[in-house]
C-alpha positions, 0 to 999 in steps of 0.5 A: 495487472489483473484487468487494466495495466494502468490501474493502481490501488490504495487502501485508504481509510480512517484509522478507526474505520475498516482499517482498524479491523484489517487483518493480513488474511483480509488483504491476501483475499483482496489482493490475491492475483499475481502482481497485486502488491506491485499495483498498490500505492500508499495513500491516506485520507486521514488528518495530517496529524494521523499520517505517521500512524497510518504509515506505521500501520501499513508498514506493520501490515506488510511486514506481517504479510512478509511482503518483500522489502523491494515491493514495500518500497514500491508501495511506499513511494517507488511506484508513484515516483516512477509514474511521475517521472521522479528519480527513485529514492536511494 
């Protein structure tokens, strides 16, 4: 953790807002410190009809950054499951 071990982040936003202009190097610049991607949690504030599109957009972004599959699994539910004391998805 960069500053606080109990702080996690998400990069929510409208699909046509700042996310539409987000590039891999932008994310790398924001999340430059060791372990940053392990502190990232998928979240969205889009309308329920756009959740799938937001999820797909984030998945493409992390694949393009070559984020390890295991780290992507933590971003897309693993960390929240752990924080909530839920069993990990198989």
